[in-house]
PAVO-440410 format. One line per 4 residues: number of its first residue (from 1); their letters; for each residue x, z, y of N, C-alpha, C. Coordinates in steps of 0.001 Angstrom, whole numbers, plus 500000, padded with zeros to 6 digits. Layout:
BEGIN
NUM) a) X/Z/Y/X/Z/Y/X/Z/Y  ...;
***
This chain:
BEGIN
1) xxxx) 478737/497620/507718/479594/498281/507210/480231/499116/508010  479979/500498/508140/480061/501271/509213/481868/502608/509604  481526/502621/508355/482166/503914/507998/483177/503641/506535  484223/503619/506638/485353/503539/505918/486247/504548/505380;
5) xxxx) 486812/505485/504340/487041/506409/504098/488451/505730/503145  489308/506381/503781/490484/506197/503339/491330/507542/502616  491552/506808/501291/491769/508205/500212/493549/508333/499967  494337/508822/500457/496129/508726/500396/496438/508955/501708;
9) xxxx) 497134/509702/502762/497225/509498/503712/499601/509078/503873  499360/508803/502455/501399/508144/502423/501094/506617/502665  502872/506110/503303/502765/504773/504173/501781/504407/504461  501065/503604/503225/500062/502528/502975/498984/503368/503698;
13) xxxx) 497953/504250/502576/497431/505350/503510/497339/505038/504878  497918/505758/505776/498172/505862/506625/497956/504806/507551  498897/503746/506866/498069/501677/508255/497054/501158/507613  496155/501984/506489/495463/501147/506414/494162/501768/507442;
17) xxxx) 494535/502761/507633/493378/503989/508501/493306/503731/510021  495179/503632/510245/495375/502886/510972/494356/501454/511449  494839/500824/510780/494130/499087/511239/492788/499182/510928  492232/499921/510046/490316/499948/509730/489383/500776/510917;
21) xxxx) 490350/501938/511935/489468/502245/513105/490069/501707/514343  491204/500605/514442/491546/499839/515200/491142/498526/515130  490043/498126/514184/489127/497591/513689/488154/497523/514061  487622/498556/514551/486032/499428/514361/485462/500417/514513;
25) xxxx) 486102/500271/513324/485444/501105/511780/485248/502500/512548  484233/503542/511777/484720/505237/511826/485503/505972/510497  486299/506393/511029/487596/505798/509924/487897/507008/508553  487651/507578/507931/488397/509127/506984/489240/508753/506729;
29) xxxx) 490413/509513/507340/492172/509634/505937/492178/510841/505387  492069/510907/503853/491864/512240/502741/493256/512270/502274  493743/513092/502648/494884/513507/501443/494283/515277/501299  495072/515771/500067/494921/516757/499694/495825/518015/500190;
33) xxxx) 496679/517313/500472/498090/517907/501239/497594/518278/502592  498184/519193/503000/498049/519584/504649/498780/518820/505705  499735/518965/505526/501255/518337/505735/501340/516951/505468  501153/516527/504498/501061/515227/504671/500290/514360/506327;
37) xxxx) 498959/515165/506003/497846/514450/507216/498462/514563/508883  499383/515788/508390/499893/516032/509579/500853/515362/510415  501736/514811/508668/502137/513732/508942/501734/512578/509470  501066/512003/508729/499817/510978/508886/499584/510677/510395;
41) xxxx) 498923/511586/511240/498360/511921/511901/499416/511514/513424  500585/512195/512927/501960/511532/514237/501877/511050/513928  502608/509934/512817/502694/508336/512748/501541/507671/512879  500126/507749/512884/499935/506855/513155/499537/507305/514942;
45) xxxx) 500079/508607/515404/499333/508231/517539/500970/507532/517545  501758/507389/516381/502864/507332/517369/502969/505043/517029  502276/505106/515946/502041/503434/515993/501222/503013/517619  499976/503343/517580/499394/503230/519089/500349/503274/519831;
49) xxxx) 500556/504525/520358/501930/504609/521420/502528/503646/521457  503048/503228/520912/504106/501910/520799/503180/499606/520477  502448/500535/520095/501473/499255/520262/500900/499325/521772  500621/500571/522494/500379/499774/523822/501236/499697/524510;
53) xxxx) 502714/500671/524932/503889/499836/525162/503963/498312/525284  503547/498137/523561/504308/496539/523841/502523/495530/524297  501770/496353/525341/500830/495202/524349/499782/494367/523565  500133/495355/522513/499898/495116/521212/498045/495345/521493;
57) xxxx) 497488/496222/522281/496565/496910/522377/496060/497575/523577  495311/497892/524276/495055/498273/525443/494999/499997/525378  495047/500910/526189/495052/501940/526169/494020/502794/526540  492630/501525/526871/491331/502213/526320/490939/501732/524883;
61) xxxx) 491402/501025/524596/491462/500646/523177/491712/501148/522327  493094/502012/522316/494109/503103/521625/493113/504212/521624  492505/504906/522834/491679/505526/522675/490685/505631/521952  490099/504781/522364/488303/505006/520986/488673/504239/519856;
65) xxxx) 489380/504003/520038/489872/503850/518128/490596/505144/517470  491469/505820/518336/491380/507518/517920/490544/508386/517098  489236/508078/518449/488121/508934/518456/486989/508421/517714  487866/507677/516935/487032/507151/515347/487462/507069/514009;
69) xxxx) 488635/508160/514479/489107/508213/513139/489816/509446/513643  489543/510117/511502/489384/511029/511953/490240/512073/509946  490675/513249/510349/491520/513350/509107/491036/514957/508114  490640/514841/506812/490335/515569/505536/490704/515733/504481;
73) xxxx) 490991/517040/503610/491298/517477/503383/490581/517486/501930  488833/517164/501674/487769/517401/501005/487481/515528/500835  487840/515656/499644/487393/513989/499176/486349/513526/498805  485640/513989/497983/484025/514189/497940/483188/514398/499453;
77) xxxx) 483794/514790/500175/482793/515388/501195/482763/514191/502676  484211/513766/502032/484241/512870/502874/483227/511153/502296  483426/511607/501608/482770/510098/500466/481498/509841/500161  480784/510815/501065/479651/511144/501241/479349/509833/501769;
81) xxxx) 479293/509567/502713/478952/508632/504273/479462/507885/504424  480231/507441/502913/481278/506130/503210/480390/504694/502877  481051/503689/503959/480117/502033/503048/481323/501561/502236  481946/501893/502402/483576/501108/501613/485103/502230/501750;
85) xxxx) 485560/502563/500398/486441/503496/500372/487757/502768/499223  488457/502694/500193/490262/502280/499755/490971/503521/499214  491170/503501/498049/492044/503703/497124/493636/504068/497670  494641/504359/498499/495696/504036/498475/497148/505848/498019;
89) xxxx) 496503/505562/496263/497064/506964/495205/498397/506354/494936  499592/506882/494642/500726/506801/493943/499461/505348/493033  500994/504928/492467/500663/503767/491395/500615/504147/490050  499963/505002/489607/499620/506232/488593/498290/506114/487295;
93) xxxx) 497850/505029/486838/496654/505279/486099/495553/506105/486165  496614/507648/485540/496099/508748/485831/495548/508738/486850  496197/509426/487496/495615/509463/489081/494313/508982/489712  495156/507223/489495/493851/506592/490030/492520/507420/489104;
97) xxxx) 492515/507006/487916/491594/507049/486813/490269/508865/487442  490727/509266/487887/490777/510811/488678/490345/510301/489970  490921/509676/490514/490366/509547/491321/488643/509151/491959  488927/507571/490944/487207/506883/491336/487029/507506/490237;
101) xxxx) 487035/508391/489222/485974/509101/488643/484824/509791/489486  485361/510774/490568/485118/511232/491427/484009/510680/492855  485124/509802/493346/484647/508543/494364/483433/508406/493847  483052/507918/492699/481594/507686/491793/480406/507849/492027;
105) xxxx) 480802/509635/491425/479864/510466/491896/479737/511121/492784  480403/510774/494174/480079/511604/495257/480009/510362/495739  479996/508659/496227/479608/508698/497257/478295/507753/496925  477789/507386/498265/476547/506252/498194/476696/505445/497415;
109) xxxx) 475720/504854/496460/474888/504109/495530/475516/502662/496371  475287/502811/497436/475386/501373/498623/477117/501133/498059  477982/502310/498319/479349/501882/498618/480449/500906/498106  481221/500396/498328/482294/499911/497602/483344/500492/497459;
113) xxxx) 483807/500161/496344/484809/501489/496204/486138/500352/495408  487772/500551/496695/488756/499684/496319/489696/500321/496355  490843/499791/495671/491802/500462/495367/493153/499765/496039  494368/500195/496121/495147/498884/497533/496080/499443/496186;
117) xxxx) 495958/499306/494578/496890/498886/494032/497347/497502/494025  499042/497366/493998/499847/496402/493774/499899/495033/492838  499578/496375/491770/499496/495794/489861/498618/495754/489247  498098/496769/489190/496992/497365/488484/495876/496637/488391;
121) xxxx) 495127/497038/487022/493973/495909/487070/492741/496826/487548  492016/496059/488364/490668/496203/489147/489647/496552/487974  489834/495645/487170/488462/495871/485945/488877/497008/485063  489952/497649/485255/490205/499110/484289/489839/500354/484667;
125) xxxx) 489873/499963/486734/490386/500515/487741/487879/501132/487603  487501/499550/487676/486354/499809/487500/485632/500266/485945  486011/500199/485528/485542/500795/484040/485695/502062/483966  486621/503037/484819/486244/504607/485090/484846/504644/485660;
129) xxxx) 483983/503893/486715/483448/504172/487771/481847/503608/486531  480580/504539/487623/479515/503302/486686/478141/502232/487360  479952/501684/487851/479303/500892/489925/480575/499266/489564  481156/498846/488402/481624/498273/488564/481955/496593/489155;
133) xxxx) 480811/496735/489367/480534/496064/490289/480732/495584/491658  481281/496808/492255/481238/497054/493241/482683/497917/493699  483233/497113/492576/485025/497696/492369/485901/496684/492554  486931/496479/493291/488144/495881/493027/489081/496153/494252;
137) xxxx) 490002/494867/494220/491458/495425/494535/492089/494833/496188  491928/495994/496806/492505/495088/497870/494364/495713/498320  495300/494606/497846/496622/494634/498329/497161/494704/499403  496687/495504/500296/497632/495583/502038/499021/495550/501414;
141) xxxx) 499945/494942/502734/501519/495005/502617/501960/495754/503903  503166/496538/503535/503780/497672/504162/504714/496918/505556  505282/497389/506380/503759/497879/506911/502736/497593/507578  501354/497813/507564/500110/497680/507245/499763/496904/508681;
145) xxxx) 500842/498045/509752/499486/497828/510912/500704/496237/511963  501850/495842/510777/502480/494183/511088/502023/493307/510543  501589/493254/509022/501853/492215/508217/500076/491802/507828  500233/490729/507997/499169/490209/508003/497500/489445/506718;
149) xxxx) 498520/489864/505819/498451/489636/504922/497170/490809/504012  495773/490509/503273/495573/491311/502303/495468/490229/501433  495940/491104/500092/495025/490285/498560/494014/490704/498563  493044/490009/497397/492103/490586/497700/492117/490221/496366;
153) xxxx) 491532/491065/495465/491817/490982/493448/490186/491012/492863  489759/490069/492595/488197/490249/491906/488559/490570/490305  488216/492114/490593/488386/492226/489236/486723/491465/487364  487016/491443/486204/486034/490973/485228/484739/491432/485957;
157) xxxx) 484105/492236/486603/482876/492965/486801/482878/492540/488381  483637/491885/489036/483886/492172/490721/482338/491192/490678  481127/491503/491652/480307/490321/492296/480977/489633/493526  479985/488669/493747/480984/488060/494531/480332/488767/495889;
161) xxxx) 479006/489435/496546/478865/490245/497297/479679/491134/497392  480968/491994/496638/480880/492814/496991/482348/491590/497445  483315/490674/496993/484402/490454/497718/484131/489657/498674  482784/489298/499137/482486/489054/500470/482237/489760/501793;
165) xxxx) 481960/491136/501377/481863/492222/501734/483449/493040/502592  483921/492629/501177/485063/493513/501602/486074/492543/502324  486414/491189/502011/486652/489924/502889/486386/490156/504270  484979/490099/504899/483923/490676/505841/484784/491790/506707;
169) xxxx) 485426/493085/505267/485973/493935/506030/487502/493767/506958  487928/493275/505400/489136/493177/506192/489205/492198/507380  488915/490826/507378/488683/490375/509001/489053/491082/510113  487598/492371/510275/487943/492471/510925/488773/493873/511397;
173) xxxx) 489526/494329/510586/490810/494952/510449/491848/493593/511024  491684/492344/511460/492600/491925/511916/493448/490696/511162  493130/491413/510002/493769/491025/508244/493368/488620/508375  494395/488000/507498/493890/487773/506311/493955/487803/505437;
177) xxxx) 493182/486991/504843/493302/487138/503442/492577/486018/502243  493277/486060/500794/493089/485462/499985/492686/486206/498873  491780/485225/498342/490854/486196/497137/491008/485583/495928  492031/486369/494948/492189/485191/494097/492233/486679/492528;
181) xxxx) 492107/486562/491087/491042/486332/490082/492286/487722/489066  491345/488345/489192/492839/489597/489063/493445/489282/487336  495010/489154/487386/496112/489107/486557/497647/489990/487095  497753/490475/485973/499256/491691/485993/499594/491662/487324;
185) xxxx) 500564/492080/488522/500767/491429/489486/500807/491048/490490  499222/490263/489877/498460/489461/491145/499156/488071/491126  499558/487322/492893/500190/486651/493196/501458/486911/493988  501695/488131/494927/502839/488383/495412/503983/489338/495031;
189) xxxx) 502836/490813/494112/503768/491450/493449/504586/490734/492668  503803/490085/491168/504564/488857/491022/506157/488557/491201  505571/488288/492166/507491/487471/492934/508211/488348/493584  507399/489072/494544/508278/490712/495238/508916/491274/494099;
193) xxxx) 508322/491810/493119/508870/492586/492632/510309/491859/491494  510089/490926/491008/510865/489813/490688/512382/489733/491386  512094/489341/492683/512715/489125/494022/513440/490355/493679  513744/491774/493887/513313/493018/494325/514268/493301/493130;
197) xxxx) 514183/493342/491777/514674/493801/490486/516014/492655/490511  516359/491481/490813/516536/490559/490717/518721/490860/491951  517652/491113/492764/518720/492312/493783/519331/492752/493315  518865/493909/492413/519928/494930/492279/520546/494366/491053;
201) xxxx) 520091/493626/490502/520959/493377/489339/522151/492976/490041  522025/491871/491068/523078/491311/491655/523678/491901/492340  523147/493361/492393/524543/494379/493451/524714/495163/492153  524172/495314/491101/525311/495831/490168/525951/494779/488876;
205) xxxx) 525931/493886/489865/527203/492878/489006/528288/492692/490064  528326/492816/491395/528780/492797/492525/529201/491776/493113  528229/490757/493109/528158/489472/493634/528158/489742/494898  527564/490940/496130/527609/491336/497178/527124/492851/497733;
209) xxxx) 527093/493227/498626/526999/494457/499215/525392/493901/499859  524960/495253/499745/523209/495371/500055/522929/494423/501432  524188/494698/502353/523662/494702/503427/523801/492398/503406  525338/492356/502908/525242/490760/502350/523950/490533/501991;
213) xxxx) 523839/490477/500161/522335/490262/499814/520763/490663/500872  520399/491163/501128/519754/491545/502586/519658/490179/503704  521073/490345/504233/520555/489014/505205/520536/487330/504540  521488/487205/502952/521161/485969/502588/519842/485764/502267;
217) xxxx) 519232/487400/501982/517808/486480/501672/517147/486431/502917  516720/487073/503633/516549/486832/505212/516968/485674/505609  517917/485557/506371/518426/484145/507150/518819/483442/505889  518468/483039/504669/518446/481687/504118/516984/481790/503384;
221) xxxx) 516226/482678/503234/514493/481993/503028/513805/483098/503384  513800/482934/504343/513236/483114/505462/511627/484700/505179  512456/485606/504761/511939/486704/504021/511993/488309/505616  511011/488504/506243/511292/489064/507275/511415/490848/506847;
225) xxxx) 512161/490640/505564/512967/492158/505488/513801/491988/503903  515100/492028/503602/515763/491686/502771/515476/493292/501880  515655/492483/500185/514557/492947/498833/515100/494608/499561  516712/494789/499305/516556/496653/500063/515871/497362/500553;
229) xxxx) 516083/496583/501732/515247/497228/502978/513638/497590/502553  513530/496528/502129/511694/496704/501669/511282/497900/500248  512667/498152/499180/512417/498312/498471/512415/499859/499209  513462/500166/499679/513690/501404/500519/512221/502148/500939;
233) xxxx) 511658/501176/501612/511038/501322/502568/509186/501441/501783  509347/500975/500698/508004/500803/499978/508430/502334/499140  509248/502651/498769/509789/503860/497943/510140/502702/496131  511586/503241/495909/512271/502690/494557/512078/503005/493331;
237) xxxx) 511259/504607/493775/510578/505030/492424/509033/504194/492084  507981/503832/493593/506877/502583/492892/507316/501575/492729  508563/500709/493119/508986/499778/492842/509395/499893/491376  509825/500827/490779/510413/500956/489241/508721/500889/488626;
241) xxxx) 507931/501913/488970/506547/502019/488528/505167/500585/488233  506142/499543/489363/505415/498441/489187/506239/497161/488246  507489/497830/488284/508027/496785/487195/507912/497460/485784  507445/498718/485477/507553/498955/484015/506395/498166/483760;
245) xxxx) 505060/498272/484852/503920/497873/484032/504541/496551/483903  505239/495451/484880/504543/494396/484627/505596/493825/483502  506537/495054/482985/507318/494686/481575/506192/494940/480722  505745/495949/480636/505017/495742/479382/504053/494786/479417;
249) xxxx) 503377/494352/480683/501800/493674/480718/502846/492025/480604  503612/491636/481555/504147/489933/481428/505657/489340/481122  506385/490803/480464/507550/490520/479316/509190/490994/479598  509275/489803/479193/510973/490782/478863/511696/490732/480513;
253) xxxx) 511543/489438/481499/511659/489143/482648/511643/489901/483704  510942/490654/483224/510199/492079/484349/511133/493242/483867  511692/493359/483479/512456/494487/482530/513283/495042/484107  512698/495823/483985/514067/497002/485521/515737/497389/485057;
257) xxxx) 516024/496659/486193/517550/496976/486099/517925/498085/486207  519399/498611/485224/519652/499559/485185/519742/500483/486165  520350/499442/487241/520785/500476/488202/519590/501238/489085  518821/500444/488665/517607/500460/490161/516879/502104/489108;
261) xxxx) 516770/502021/488215/516856/503730/486955/517499/504459/487119  518745/504147/487755/519762/505040/488145/519313/505961/489199  519660/504967/490661/519083/505494/491937/517896/505946/492044  516570/505578/490575/515010/506493/491092/515589/508275/490173;
265) xxxx) 517024/508179/489135/516809/509391/488084/517658/510140/489071  518299/509416/490118/519464/510028/490945/518147/510934/492508  516927/510804/492523/516411/511150/493811/516579/510223/495154  517217/509366/494524/517562/507998/496018/516113/507106/495839;
269) xxxx) 515282/507570/496762/513921/507004/496125/513536/506181/497450  514132/506389/498993/514651/505281/500237/514156/506377/500955  513672/505794/502386/513059/506180/503526/512527/507265/503007  511549/507767/501898/511135/509090/502194/512131/510365/501507;
273) xxxx) 512756/509859/501174/513730/510923/500933/515319/510619/501236  514981/510401/502629/516586/509885/503763/517878/509092/502884  517301/509195/501420/518316/507952/501106/517801/507149/499358  518153/505718/499798/518172/505019/498394/518891/504480/498116;
277) xxxx) 518962/502493/498678/519764/502235/498642/520723/502237/500111  519832/502275/501124/521095/503138/502325/520800/504664/502525  521871/504624/503426/521256/506264/503563/520989/506368/505473  519923/506830/505038/518626/506806/506455/519291/508624/506772;
281) xxxx) 520623/509243/506440/520445/510716/506923/521661/510632/507969  522557/509795/507756/523993/509398/509555/522623/508951/510214  523419/508508/511586/523003/508163/513024/522836/506558/512623  523704/506067/512017/524295/504388/512068/523374/503761/511119;
285) xxxx) 522797/505281/509972/522007/504209/508475/523105/503414/507806  524332/503994/507420/525567/503544/506242/525140/503801/505023  525462/502145/504222/525157/501787/502884/526012/503018/501967  524931/503740/500924/525411/504292/499983/525426/503275/498996;
289) x) 526249/503693/497292/526164/503233/496582/526677/504150/495137;
***
């Protein structure tokens, strides 16, 4: 496997593209929005620069990785030479269906198709293609360049060959892996969604401020980020979409907190909009509620 195509240049897509290029792959990062690609290129450049400054990667390694990384606005064209395609578009089944239908037609027959979903069914996504045995989920974690795990999720039709090839590719990206069987939310998203939702219920009930709740979870449970910090980073709309899906598939315990719904309706989606649980438009990031 030499060539990886990443579809979607948002926070997750750009992180996956960085890790793949740093792992020695020839990478194309694809997005239909030119501005999004420009932003992704700037962010990836920043990650490389910080990595060199901190001794995580040499200047020569960084330069070589950047030479392997290309940006494209044409998904079908990029897919033609791919060995592995990783989709990182929003958690919307209709969008994913459109993407995988097009990829299945454009990609060579040997190419594996992976979805970076955190909750959705790789079995259902595989059904949108003529190669369900080559479809799998690769659930990366945010921020991708720092988080060591990739949760690999087999669909009903996923072959052993596909699982082994994707595991090897993730290893070349410097990632640890677990391979699990499909069930809504997999392993990590079921836990993370519940923790994040419960934090919103506590905020709604006045148990504590966002800072106090985040600090308690980080220091008391040894989480690297508090639930509100993480929610603002991944996007509260993404968190709500995940909870809605888990509520539909796994039942009442995943019903989204009304306060989370209110934040999303208000357009307070997190870092990407400048305001979520926290306010990122002030110099000190003061809390807003």
